[in-house]
TORPA-953783 format. One record per residue: residue in one letter; x, y, z of N, C-alpha, C in turn. Coordinates in pm, 1 decimal, decimal comma. Atoms other than C-alpha are relative to their C-alpha. Example, Ala and Ser with C-alpha at 12.3 -4.5 7.8 and 13.67 -1.06 7.14 Angstrom:
<pabas>
{"A" {89,0 -119,0 0,0} {1230,0 -450,0 780,0} {90,0 120,0 0,0}}
{"S" {-82,0 -119,0 -6,0} {1367,0 -106,0 714,0} {-77,0 109,0 73,0}}
</pabas>
This chain:
<pabas>
{"M" {144,5 45,2 -38,7} {7397,9 2822,5 6270,9} {-103,1 -12,8 -145,6}}
{"G" {64,8 17,1 124,2} {7155,7 2718,6 6005,6} {-143,3 52,5 -2,7}}
{"A" {129,5 -66,0 1,1} {6797,6 2793,3 5906,1} {-121,0 -136,8 -11,3}}
{"T" {94,9 87,0 -2,2} {6460,4 2600,4 5942,1} {-98,3 51,9 -90,0}}
{"I" {75,9 -38,7 81,2} {6255,2 2609,4 5651,9} {-146,8 -77,2 7,9}}
{"S" {126,8 59,5 -34,4} {5863,6 2528,5 5676,8} {-105,5 -8,1 -124,0}}
{"I" {69,9 -0,5 121,7} {5627,6 2438,3 5406,9} {-145,8 -29,2 38,1}}
{"R" {134,7 27,5 -26,1} {5231,4 2427,3 5429,9} {-73,6 -9,9 -125,2}}
{"N" {66,3 43,5 118,1} {5003,2 2256,3 5172,2} {-141,6 43,4 32,2}}
{"E" {146,2 -14,5 -24,0} {4689,0 2451,4 5159,1} {-81,6 -11,1 -120,6}}
{"T" {84,9 49,1 112,3} {4566,6 2292,1 4838,8} {-65,9 -150,1 18,6}}
{"P" {59,6 149,9 -35,4} {4358,1 1979,2 4826,1} {61,8 -109,2 -80,0}}
{"Y" {-57,4 99,9 114,2} {4613,7 1799,3 4609,7} {134,2 -27,4 105,6}}
{"T" {-113,5 43,0 -64,8} {4948,5 1615,0 4741,2} {108,7 59,2 -85,5}}
{"W" {-128,8 -52,8 71,6} {5281,2 1773,5 4669,1} {129,6 -57,9 66,2}}
{"Y" {-140,6 66,9 -37,7} {5647,5 1668,6 4702,5} {88,2 128,8 31,8}}
{"Y" {-85,9 -143,3 -16,9} {5912,0 1912,1 4837,7} {155,4 -59,5 10,6}}
{"S" {-124,6 42,6 -24,3} {6301,4 1888,6 4852,2} {86,4 134,2 -0,7}}
{"N" {-119,7 -118,4 -0,2} {6623,7 2122,2 4897,4} {82,4 -50,6 -121,8}}
{"S" {-93,7 47,1 97,6} {6767,0 1938,2 4604,7} {-82,2 -32,1 -150,6}}
{"S" {94,8 31,3 121,5} {6635,6 1930,0 4245,5} {30,3 -165,3 -55,2}}
{"S" {-42,6 129,0 59,1} {6787,3 1566,2 4194,7} {-75,7 -109,4 92,7}}
{"G" {68,9 90,7 -101,0} {6596,4 1392,7 4468,9} {-21,2 9,5 124,6}}
{"G" {16,3 -39,3 -155,8} {6512,4 1350,5 4833,9} {-130,5 72,6 39,1}}
{"F" {127,9 -32,6 -4,8} {6141,0 1447,6 4786,4} {-72,7 -60,2 102,9}}
{"E" {78,6 46,8 -119,4} {5915,1 1432,3 5094,1} {-145,7 47,2 -62,2}}
{"P" {125,2 -28,0 29,6} {5559,0 1410,7 5048,4} {-67,8 88,6 79,5}}
{"L" {86,2 -98,9 -103,1} {5319,8 1692,9 5180,4} {-151,8 -8,2 -44,4}}
{"W" {120,1 21,0 20,2} {4967,9 1581,4 5199,3} {-81,7 115,1 16,5}}
{"S" {81,0 -132,4 1,2} {4682,6 1839,4 5153,1} {-44,9 18,6 150,0}}
{"G" {35,3 -76,4 -139,2} {4615,9 2054,5 5450,4} {117,2 -14,1 100,5}}
{"S" {-107,9 43,7 -118,9} {4953,6 1923,1 5630,2} {115,8 108,6 -35,6}}
{"S" {-104,9 -83,1 15,7} {5293,3 2086,2 5682,1} {116,1 -80,6 16,8}}
{"G" {-122,5 79,6 -40,7} {5645,1 1984,4 5697,5} {110,4 97,6 10,5}}
{"E" {-120,1 -67,9 -13,3} {6001,0 2121,9 5732,6} {93,8 -71,6 -15,9}}
{"Y" {-136,5 70,3 -0,1} {6351,5 2063,8 5699,1} {115,7 102,3 41,9}}
{"K" {-96,9 -73,2 -18,7} {6687,2 2224,8 5779,8} {113,4 22,2 -80,4}}
{"E" {-140,4 -41,2 76,6} {6980,9 2399,5 5611,8} {84,4 34,1 105,0}}
{"Q" {-91,0 -11,2 -80,8} {7303,2 2372,0 5789,7} {50,2 130,9 5,9}}
{"T" {-63,4 -154,9 -29,8} {7432,4 2717,3 5719,9} {-134,3 91,0 -72,9}}
{"K" {76,2 -107,5 59,3} {7258,6 3046,3 5632,9} {72,2 17,8 -128,1}}
{"A" {-61,5 -67,0 127,2} {7318,2 3185,2 5277,1} {-104,8 60,6 -74,7}}
{"V" {62,2 -64,2 84,8} {7178,1 3418,8 5033,8} {-73,1 -52,0 -99,8}}
{"H" {83,6 69,9 109,2} {7066,4 3179,5 4768,5} {8,9 -160,2 59,9}}
{"H" {51,9 148,7 -4,5} {6889,6 2871,9 4876,3} {-118,7 -25,3 -83,8}}
{"Y" {118,0 31,0 75,4} {6629,3 2672,5 4687,0} {-76,9 -82,7 62,0}}
{"I" {86,5 99,8 -15,0} {6338,6 2499,2 4728,7} {-58,8 -51,9 -84,9}}
{"Y" {39,5 85,7 109,9} {6187,7 2226,5 4514,1} {-134,7 -48,7 13,7}}
{"L" {160,2 56,7 -39,1} {5809,8 2146,5 4482,3} {-44,3 -74,1 -143,0}}
{"R" {55,3 97,8 106,3} {5659,9 1870,3 4259,7} {-122,3 -29,8 32,9}}
{"F" {152,1 26,8 -1,8} {5301,5 1821,2 4181,4} {-11,2 -169,1 17,9}}
{"N" {19,0 163,8 -33,0} {5156,4 1472,5 4283,0} {26,4 -66,2 -121,3}}
{"G" {-7,2 84,1 116,8} {5274,1 1215,4 4046,5} {88,8 48,9 -118,1}}
{"H" {-85,5 -49,2 146,1} {5498,0 1458,9 3803,8} {146,8 -47,3 36,6}}
{"G" {-147,2 5,4 -17,2} {5852,8 1395,9 3734,9} {81,8 116,4 -21,1}}
{"W" {-90,3 -130,0 10,6} {5959,3 1758,2 3692,4} {-46,1 93,4 118,8}}
{"N" {30,4 -93,1 -104,1} {5943,6 2044,8 3929,1} {-94,1 121,3 -49,9}}
{"S" {104,8 -102,0 41,2} {5649,9 2280,7 3947,1} {54,3 157,0 51,3}}
{"F" {-52,7 -99,7 -70,8} {5841,9 2513,5 4166,5} {140,9 16,7 15,2}}
{"E" {-156,9 -15,6 -32,3} {6207,6 2623,9 4198,3} {13,4 139,0 49,2}}
{"Y" {7,7 -138,8 -48,9} {6213,4 2904,9 4441,4} {118,1 38,9 79,2}}
{"E" {-134,8 -29,2 -51,8} {6529,8 3088,3 4548,3} {-30,2 110,3 114,3}}
{"F" {22,6 -90,7 -82,6} {6523,7 3270,5 4876,4} {132,1 -2,0 108,0}}
{"N" {-107,1 -52,9 -86,8} {6763,0 3428,2 5136,8} {-24,8 -39,1 146,3}}
{"S" {40,6 46,3 -133,8} {6782,8 3238,2 5453,1} {55,7 109,6 123,7}}
{"H" {-40,7 -77,4 -95,8} {6960,4 3526,1 5625,7} {-118,8 123,4 24,1}}
{"K" {130,3 -109,9 -45,0} {6624,7 3733,9 5645,8} {-64,5 -95,6 92,1}}
{"G" {63,1 53,8 -156,5} {6501,3 3478,1 5911,7} {-33,6 -154,2 -68,0}}
{"D" {64,3 106,0 32,0} {6334,6 3126,3 5881,7} {-128,3 21,8 -61,9}}
{"P" {129,3 -7,9 76,7} {6112,2 3128,4 5583,9} {-130,7 -106,0 6,8}}
{"T" {125,1 85,3 11,2} {5762,6 2976,3 5568,9} {-68,7 1,7 -156,3}}
{"F" {43,1 8,4 119,9} {5640,0 2853,4 5247,2} {-155,7 -51,7 -9,4}}
{"S" {142,5 55,1 4,6} {5264,1 2818,5 5164,3} {-65,6 14,6 -159,8}}
{"I" {51,0 25,8 149,4} {5111,7 2652,2 4844,6} {-135,9 -1,1 10,0}}
{"R" {185,2 -41,7 2,4} {4763,3 2810,2 4769,8} {-23,9 -18,2 -147,1}}
{"E" {100,5 -20,2 151,6} {4531,9 2810,9 4441,2} {-9,3 150,5 31,6}}
{"S" {32,0 -118,2 36,1} {4463,3 3145,1 4285,3} {-165,2 -11,4 11,3}}
{"W" {146,9 -9,8 -31,2} {4113,7 3295,2 4332,6} {-97,0 -71,7 -102,5}}
{"D" {77,7 70,9 98,7} {3988,3 3160,3 4019,0} {44,7 -128,3 -17,4}}
{"R" {-21,9 131,1 -3,7} {4170,2 2820,3 4082,2} {75,0 -27,2 -159,0}}
{"S" {-74,6 -0,5 112,8} {4365,1 2883,5 3752,3} {152,8 -47,0 20,3}}
{"Y" {-144,4 1,3 -18,4} {4723,7 2886,1 3913,4} {20,8 -68,0 130,0}}
{"F" {-37,6 -15,8 -104,5} {4906,0 2759,1 4185,3} {85,3 91,5 51,8}}
{"Q" {-85,8 -114,6 -40,2} {5097,3 3011,9 4382,9} {60,3 -61,3 133,1}}
{"L" {-101,6 28,7 -146,8} {5391,3 2978,4 4633,0} {55,4 126,7 55,6}}
{"H" {-26,8 -122,3 -53,8} {5407,2 3250,3 4875,4} {142,7 -34,9 104,5}}
{"C" {-96,1 23,9 -97,1} {5723,3 3286,7 5121,4} {-6,1 122,1 86,7}}
{"S" {18,0 -117,9 -110,1} {5705,7 3477,4 5432,5} {112,5 93,4 7,4}}
{"T" {-120,3 -94,6 -4,1} {6047,7 3641,4 5398,8} {44,6 57,3 -139,1}}
{"E" {-23,3 -51,0 102,3} {6030,5 3721,3 5057,2} {-131,0 69,6 -90,0}}
{"S" {149,1 -75,2 33,0} {5770,2 3941,5 4851,4} {-24,8 -68,7 -150,3}}
{"N" {30,7 55,1 148,6} {5800,5 3737,2 4499,8} {-93,3 -130,6 49,1}}
{"V" {85,2 102,3 -5,3} {5505,6 3509,1 4446,1} {7,5 -60,0 -116,8}}
{"A" {-30,4 71,1 119,0} {5585,9 3215,3 4219,9} {-150,8 -56,0 -33,4}}
{"Q" {122,4 46,2 56,7} {5291,6 3081,4 3984,0} {32,3 -122,3 -83,6}}
{"C" {18,7 108,1 113,2} {5243,3 2753,4 3784,6} {-136,8 -30,4 -19,3}}
{"P" {125,3 34,5 12,5} {4957,3 2615,8 3632,8} {-75,7 -103,7 88,0}}
{"N" {36,4 90,9 -92,2} {4692,9 2448,8 3829,5} {-24,4 -134,2 -46,3}}
{"Y" {3,6 130,2 68,0} {4759,0 2084,2 3715,0} {-132,9 -68,9 64,0}}
{"G" {107,3 64,3 -40,2} {4507,9 1951,7 3973,0} {-127,2 49,5 -51,4}}
{"K" {127,9 -51,5 40,4} {4239,1 2175,2 3838,2} {-19,0 -46,8 -159,2}}
{"Q" {-24,2 44,8 133,5} {4332,9 2075,6 3491,8} {-36,5 -148,0 -14,9}}
{"E" {44,3 139,8 -22,5} {4320,2 1694,2 3585,3} {-133,9 10,9 19,9}}
{"D" {166,3 -7,3 -9,2} {3978,5 1773,4 3759,5} {-83,1 35,8 -141,6}}
{"D" {94,7 -35,4 130,9} {3845,3 1947,2 3450,2} {7,5 -118,9 -96,0}}
{"Q" {-5,1 98,5 105,8} {3971,7 1666,5 3233,8} {-94,4 -124,3 58,8}}
{"R" {118,1 97,5 -50,1} {3797,7 1413,7 3469,3} {-127,0 39,0 5,0}}
{"Q" {153,8 -37,9 3,3} {3500,5 1607,2 3491,9} {-72,4 5,2 -163,1}}
{"E" {54,3 8,2 157,1} {3499,4 1639,0 3089,2} {-28,2 -119,3 -22,2}}
{"Q" {6,5 145,5 43,0} {3561,0 1302,3 3054,3} {-132,6 -77,6 74,1}}
{"Q" {114,1 51,8 -78,5} {3285,6 1205,2 3328,3} {-104,4 62,9 -91,8}}
{"Q" {97,1 -71,6 71,0} {3064,8 1458,4 3131,8} {-19,5 -92,3 -133,8}}
{"R" {10,0 74,4 130,0} {3160,3 1278,1 2820,5} {-68,5 -125,7 0,5}}
{"Q" {47,3 153,4 -71,6} {3085,3 928,9 2976,1} {-155,6 12,9 15,5}}
{"Q" {142,2 -1,4 -46,9} {2763,1 1066,8 3125,1} {-96,0 34,3 -150,9}}
{"E" {61,2 -43,4 123,3} {2679,4 1221,6 2774,7} {-21,7 -136,2 -100,7}}
{"E" {-0,1 144,3 63,6} {2760,7 874,1 2609,7} {-102,2 -92,7 36,1}}
{"E" {99,0 109,9 -56,5} {2564,3 687,9 2847,4} {-141,9 52,4 -2,5}}
{"R" {136,2 -73,4 45,9} {2265,1 948,6 2811,9} {-44,7 -69,2 -142,8}}
{"R" {34,2 27,8 147,1} {2290,8 877,6 2446,7} {-33,5 -132,2 -16,6}}
{"R" {27,8 143,6 -16,4} {2328,6 512,0 2486,1} {-147,2 -41,7 45,8}}
{"Q" {150,8 14,6 -54,9} {2025,9 511,7 2704,4} {-118,7 48,8 -84,0}}
{"E" {109,1 -56,6 91,0} {1836,3 737,2 2465,3} {8,1 -88,1 -113,6}}
{"E" {7,5 75,7 117,9} {1930,9 520,2 2189,2} {-87,8 -115,7 12,5}}
{"E" {63,9 108,2 -38,9} {1818,8 225,5 2380,2} {-143,0 21,5 17,8}}
{"R" {141,9 -20,4 -31,6} {1503,4 382,2 2482,7} {-64,3 19,2 -138,9}}
{"R" {54,6 -12,7 137,4} {1443,2 490,0 2106,8} {-15,1 -151,7 -53,7}}
{"R" {-11,1 161,0 60,2} {1531,0 103,0 2006,1} {-118,6 -65,0 54,9}}
{"Q" {89,9 65,6 -42,7} {1307,0 -23,3 2263,7} {-167,9 64,2 -58,4}}
{"E" {121,6 -48,9 25,7} {1018,6 230,5 2165,3} {-35,0 -22,3 -148,5}}
{"E" {47,3 46,2 137,8} {1057,9 140,8 1795,2} {-27,6 -160,8 -23,3}}
{"E" {-5,3 141,9 -13,6} {1077,9 -233,8 1879,4} {-152,3 0,2 63,3}}
{"R" {170,9 -17,1 -50,4} {717,1 -150,9 2063,2} {-76,3 16,1 -84,9}}
{"R" {85,3 -64,1 112,5} {582,5 30,2 1781,4} {-20,2 -118,0 -105,1}}
{"R" {13,9 102,7 74,2} {686,2 -253,3 1567,8} {-70,3 -126,2 42,4}}
{"Q" {103,4 96,0 -48,5} {507,2 -511,0 1789,3} {-142,3 36,9 5,8}}
{"E" {161,7 -71,3 13,8} {205,7 -301,8 1797,2} {-64,9 -21,7 -135,9}}
{"E" {14,9 1,7 156,9} {212,4 -275,1 1429,4} {-37,1 -153,2 -52,2}}
{"R" {-10,9 145,4 41,4} {282,0 -648,4 1394,3} {-157,1 -40,5 78,6}}
{"R" {125,5 51,6 -80,2} {-16,1 -710,1 1653,6} {-111,2 40,6 -80,1}}
{"R" {118,1 -51,9 70,9} {-235,6 -464,5 1469,9} {-15,6 -68,6 -114,6}}
{"Q" {46,8 67,5 152,4} {-182,7 -634,9 1118,0} {-39,4 -120,5 32,8}}
{"E" {94,0 117,5 -46,0} {-253,9 -964,7 1299,7} {-122,9 -4,6 17,4}}
{"R" {168,5 -18,6 -58,2} {-585,7 -857,3 1444,0} {-56,3 55,0 -152,0}}
{"L" {54,8 -59,8 138,8} {-657,1 -681,7 1096,0} {-12,8 -130,5 -77,3}}
{"E" {27,6 120,5 76,9} {-585,3 -1011,2 923,7} {-112,0 -100,6 46,7}}
{"R" {106,3 87,7 -59,5} {-786,3 -1216,7 1162,2} {-142,2 55,7 -34,1}}
{"E" {128,6 -67,7 58,0} {-1063,4 -954,3 1105,4} {-47,3 -23,5 -98,1}}
{"R" {13,7 3,7 141,3} {-1015,8 -975,9 743,0} {-70,4 -156,8 -30,6}}
{"R" {20,2 131,9 44,6} {-1059,8 -1365,0 746,7} {-146,7 -33,1 57,4}}
{"I" {135,0 27,0 -65,7} {-1343,7 -1371,8 990,8} {-103,0 79,6 -89,8}}
{"Q" {98,3 -99,4 106,6} {-1525,5 -1090,2 760,3} {2,4 -91,2 -136,1}}
{"E" {-7,0 75,2 141,2} {-1438,6 -1322,3 450,3} {-97,8 -110,0 15,5}}
{"Q" {82,7 89,7 -47,5} {-1589,5 -1614,4 646,0} {-161,4 43,3 22,5}}
{"I" {157,1 -44,9 -14,3} {-1910,7 -1409,9 734,2} {-33,9 -10,9 -138,8}}
{"D" {55,6 -40,3 105,5} {-1939,5 -1287,3 396,5} {-58,7 -154,9 -93,4}}
{"R" {17,1 135,9 55,6} {-1899,7 -1653,2 245,3} {-144,8 -74,8 51,8}}
{"E" {103,0 73,8 -61,7} {-2137,2 -1805,6 481,1} {-137,5 95,9 -15,0}}
{"S" {108,7 -81,2 59,7} {-2382,7 -1507,0 413,6} {-69,2 -13,9 -138,0}}
{"E" {21,3 18,3 129,1} {-2349,9 -1558,7 42,7} {-62,9 -142,9 -13,5}}
{"I" {70,7 119,2 4,9} {-2434,9 -1937,4 96,4} {-126,5 16,0 54,0}}
{"S" {154,4 -22,9 -60,2} {-2741,7 -1840,5 338,7} {-80,1 55,3 -96,5}}
{"R" {90,0 -75,2 76,5} {-2864,1 -1590,5 90,8} {-28,3 -97,4 -137,9}}
{"E" {19,4 87,0 90,9} {-2814,0 -1857,4 -205,1} {-107,9 -91,7 40,4}}
{"K" {96,6 107,9 -45,6} {-3010,6 -2122,1 11,7} {-128,4 64,6 11,9}}
{"L" {122,7 -84,5 -13,4} {-3266,5 -1870,0 90,6} {-59,5 27,2 -124,1}}
{"S" {43,3 -25,9 142,7} {-3312,6 -1770,6 -266,7} {-55,1 -135,4 -78,1}}
{"R" {70,0 154,1 57,8} {-3354,9 -2155,7 -383,6} {-111,7 -23,9 90,7}}
{"S" {104,8 47,1 -91,5} {-3577,6 -2206,1 -73,1} {-140,1 78,7 -52,9}}
{"K" {143,2 -79,0 60,3} {-3819,1 -1905,0 -219,5} {-18,9 -32,8 -113,8}}
{"E" {40,4 18,8 111,0} {-3788,1 -2016,9 -549,6} {-89,6 -140,4 -18,7}}
{"R" {71,6 97,4 6,6} {-3901,3 -2359,9 -473,4} {-128,2 3,3 70,0}}
{"L" {131,0 -28,3 -47,7} {-4173,0 -2218,8 -253,6} {-72,9 66,5 -98,8}}
{"R" {49,1 -66,1 95,1} {-4276,3 -2000,3 -530,0} {-64,3 -107,4 -103,8}}
{"E" {22,1 76,3 78,0} {-4289,1 -2293,2 -738,3} {-96,7 -95,1 57,4}}
{"K" {128,7 76,7 -74,9} {-4504,3 -2498,0 -513,6} {-121,2 56,6 18,7}}
{"L" {113,5 -88,2 -0,4} {-4724,5 -2222,9 -447,4} {-63,6 18,5 -148,5}}
{"S" {52,6 6,1 139,8} {-4750,1 -2176,3 -828,9} {-72,5 -118,7 -38,1}}
{"F" {37,4 126,0 47,7} {-4794,4 -2532,8 -881,2} {-151,1 -37,1 79,7}}
{"K" {110,7 -4,0 -76,8} {-5063,8 -2551,4 -604,4} {-128,2 83,6 -39,9}}
{"G" {124,8 -101,7 65,7} {-5249,1 -2250,4 -737,8} {-51,3 -38,8 -121,7}}
{"Q" {56,2 41,4 131,9} {-5253,0 -2393,5 -1068,0} {-106,8 -111,7 15,6}}
{"V" {96,4 90,4 -59,9} {-5402,5 -2698,3 -915,4} {-122,3 23,5 38,6}}
{"H" {134,6 -42,5 -62,3} {-5642,8 -2529,2 -715,8} {-73,9 65,3 -104,3}}
{"H" {79,0 -57,7 99,2} {-5725,5 -2308,9 -1018,2} {-75,3 -86,9 -89,4}}
{"H" {56,1 80,6 85,6} {-5770,8 -2576,7 -1234,3} {-124,6 -91,3 72,7}}
{"E" {109,4 74,9 -74,0} {-5970,8 -2779,6 -987,0} {-140,9 82,0 19,3}}
{"R" {113,2 -99,9 -7,7} {-6184,4 -2470,7 -921,7} {-60,7 48,8 -133,1}}
{"S" {42,5 3,4 100,0} {-6203,3 -2427,7 -1272,3} {-115,1 -106,3 -54,7}}
{"Q" {90,7 122,2 24,3} {-6354,6 -2780,0 -1322,9} {-113,3 8,9 78,4}}
{"V" {121,9 -7,7 -60,2} {-6597,6 -2727,7 -1054,1} {-101,5 94,6 -51,2}}
{"L" {67,4 -115,4 59,2} {-6708,5 -2394,0 -1193,9} {-64,7 -60,1 -141,3}}
{"H" {45,6 42,5 130,3} {-6732,2 -2553,8 -1543,2} {-106,8 -101,9 21,0}}
{"Q" {86,7 101,4 -22,6} {-6906,6 -2849,4 -1418,7} {-158,5 59,5 89,3}}
{"Q" {120,6 -66,6 -66,0} {-7151,3 -2625,4 -1210,9} {-56,5 79,6 -95,2}}
{"I" {55,5 -88,2 94,1} {-7198,3 -2388,4 -1506,1} {-87,7 -120,2 -104,2}}
{"E" {68,4 112,5 88,6} {-7272,0 -2720,7 -1734,4} {-142,9 -52,0 54,4}}
{"D" {142,1 43,9 -70,8} {-7532,7 -2860,8 -1469,0} {-83,3 117,8 -10,4}}
{"D" {107,2 -86,9 -8,5} {-7693,6 -2531,4 -1449,7} {-53,6 38,1 -153,8}}
{"A" {67,5 3,1 126,7} {-7718,2 -2496,1 -1825,1} {-73,1 -102,6 -41,5}}
{"A" {90,7 120,7 50,2} {-7845,0 -2832,2 -1869,8} {-147,9 -17,7 92,7}}
{"A" {97,4 -23,7 -78,5} {-8083,9 -2759,9 -1593,3} {-102,3 98,9 -80,6}}
{"I" {82,3 -99,2 61,6} {-8207,2 -2470,1 -1778,1} {-34,1 -43,7 -101,9}}
{"E" {16,4 62,1 128,8} {-8208,0 -2646,6 -2106,9} {-124,9 -89,6 18,2}}
{"R" {96,7 107,4 -26,4} {-8428,7 -2918,5 -1945,2} {-118,0 86,4 40,2}}
{"N" {150,1 -75,8 -24,8} {-8654,8 -2686,0 -1793,5} {-59,8 98,6 -131,2}}
{"E" {60,9 -68,2 117,7} {-8688,8 -2486,4 -2129,9} {-76,0 -82,4 -90,1}}
{"V" {62,8 108,5 64,8} {-8737,3 -2809,1 -2316,5} {-141,3 -39,3 47,9}}
{"W" {129,8 59,6 -65,0} {-9012,3 -2922,1 -2047,2} {-100,1 117,5 -28,1}}
{"G" {104,2 -118,3 29,7} {-9181,9 -2583,2 -2079,4} {-24,3 2,3 -138,3}}
{"T" {42,5 -10,4 147,0} {-9172,5 -2597,5 -2459,7} {-89,3 -136,6 -20,2}}
{"F" {75,2 131,3 54,5} {-9309,9 -2965,6 -2457,9} {-146,2 21,5 77,6}}
{"K" {115,2 -5,0 -74,4} {-9575,0 -2863,3 -2194,3} {-79,9 111,5 -112,9}}
{"I" {52,6 -113,6 93,5} {-9650,7 -2550,6 -2443,9} {-74,7 -68,2 -111,4}}
{"N" {45,3 72,7 125,9} {-9668,2 -2795,3 -2765,9} {-127,3 -102,1 44,8}}
{"V" {132,3 69,1 -19,6} {-9899,5 -3027,2 -2583,5} {-133,1 57,2 7,7}}
{"S" {94,8 -57,1 -26,6} {-10119,8 -2768,8 -2484,7} {-69,8 85,9 -132,5}}
{"I" {16,5 -65,4 108,4} {-10118,0 -2609,5 -2841,5} {-69,5 -115,5 -96,8}}
{"R" {24,1 84,8 88,1} {-10163,2 -2941,9 -3019,1} {-173,4 -63,4 64,2}}
{"G" {139,7 59,5 -38,3} {-10487,5 -3014,9 -2787,5} {23,0 -142,1 47,4}}
{"Q" {-23,9 143,4 -90,2} {-10319,1 -3324,9 -2592,9} {-17,8 -5,9 122,5}}
{"D" {4,6 -5,0 -159,6} {-10355,1 -3190,7 -2252,7} {-135,5 -109,2 49,0}}
{"R" {93,7 100,0 -79,5} {-10684,2 -3403,3 -2213,1} {48,8 -147,0 17,9}}
{"F" {-57,7 154,1 15,6} {-10474,4 -3709,1 -2310,9} {64,7 -1,9 141,2}}
{"Y" {-90,5 10,8 -125,6} {-10227,3 -3639,8 -2024,3} {-97,3 15,5 131,7}}
{"Q" {79,0 0,7 -144,1} {-10495,8 -3523,1 -1776,4} {-64,6 -150,3 27,8}}
{"K" {69,0 142,8 -36,2} {-10661,1 -3876,0 -1830,0} {131,8 -70,3 26,3}}
{"N" {-111,1 51,9 -30,7} {-10313,7 -4016,2 -1813,1} {106,8 54,6 72,4}}
{"P" {-124,8 -82,2 -61,6} {-10109,3 -3845,7 -1541,1} {118,1 -61,2 24,1}}
{"N" {-127,4 78,5 -11,9} {-9850,6 -4117,5 -1509,3} {80,6 18,3 -109,3}}
{"V" {-89,5 -49,1 111,0} {-9751,9 -4048,2 -1843,1} {85,4 94,2 3,7}}
{"L" {-58,0 -136,6 -18,8} {-9677,0 -3708,3 -1792,3} {89,7 40,2 106,4}}
{"L" {-102,3 -7,1 -94,0} {-9503,1 -3754,6 -1473,7} {129,3 -76,7 -28,7}}
{"Q" {-115,1 58,5 43,2} {-9282,6 -4011,3 -1639,3} {102,7 88,1 -102,7}}
{"I" {-86,4 -78,9 92,2} {-9193,1 -3778,8 -1906,1} {64,2 135,7 79,3}}
{"E" {-60,0 -122,1 -77,1} {-9123,3 -3498,2 -1671,2} {120,1 -51,6 75,7}}
{"T" {-126,4 79,1 -48,6} {-8887,8 -3739,9 -1479,8} {129,1 -19,7 -85,6}}
{"Y" {-103,0 28,6 77,4} {-8704,4 -3825,7 -1781,0} {65,6 137,0 -48,0}}
{"F" {-73,3 -150,5 37,3} {-8645,4 -3425,8 -1886,8} {87,3 43,3 95,4}}
{"K" {-61,5 -45,9 -91,3} {-8533,4 -3371,6 -1549,9} {153,6 -70,8 24,5}}
{"R" {-122,7 74,0 0,6} {-8257,7 -3655,3 -1567,7} {74,4 -15,9 -140,2}}
{"A" {-27,0 25,3 127,4} {-8198,1 -3621,4 -1935,5} {141,1 102,8 10,1}}
{"T" {-134,1 -83,2 6,7} {-7839,3 -3476,7 -2014,3} {-1,4 57,5 -157,2}}
{"V" {6,3 -45,5 137,3} {-7933,3 -3376,0 -2400,1} {-147,4 44,5 -11,6}}
{"L" {167,3 -48,7 9,1} {-8228,3 -3181,2 -2543,2} {-54,4 -88,6 -67,0}}
{"L" {86,2 87,7 100,1} {-8530,7 -3376,4 -2702,1} {-50,3 95,4 -82,2}}
{"P" {54,9 -112,6 100,6} {-8647,1 -3246,8 -3013,7} {-149,0 31,9 17,1}}
{"V" {110,5 -53,8 -5,7} {-8940,2 -3043,3 -3028,0} {-101,6 -60,8 -80,1}}
</pabas>
């Protein structure tokens, strides 16, 4: 009479089991169970277990089927560092590295590296875009400053031209005013000179007329002029119109 061997997979990975190390492995999915039969009972039976995708045996467990039909359980250790193979009829617990966790860790590390690389790439791209933005802002700032500089230069040139025009206009105005002032001063001087000459001539005529009348009186000629008033009137008119002094 033979023995029935049961296997339970309590890990999140796929395993393969067989009673021969050379082949005939059957899949054992995560959370599933399987079994096979031994035709005879024996002290030395073996079960072979392979982790998913491996070409070598992760477990090679020896058991005694005379102790009853065994049930094997594949589990993870508490810290997930190892796989453990427990047998219901044997006290020995076999262990092997947790290849699944190693692969998970490798995938996680690779994913973290990829994420870190992606983060660095994004950060580099962000820095590149920021640098490009700063370069564009600086270029726009320089262009704005250049435009303002050209505008200021144009304003300065126009202001200088305006100042020169204003200076020339003021100079021409001063020249005109100076010329007009000189003409006015000359004309006024001529008028004043003429007035002074006229006043001097009048004074001189009055003085000559007065002297003439005194001389007439001294010489005793007033009776002649009293008898001939027209002569005296003509002489007076002559003195008033004369422009030169008469001899006394």
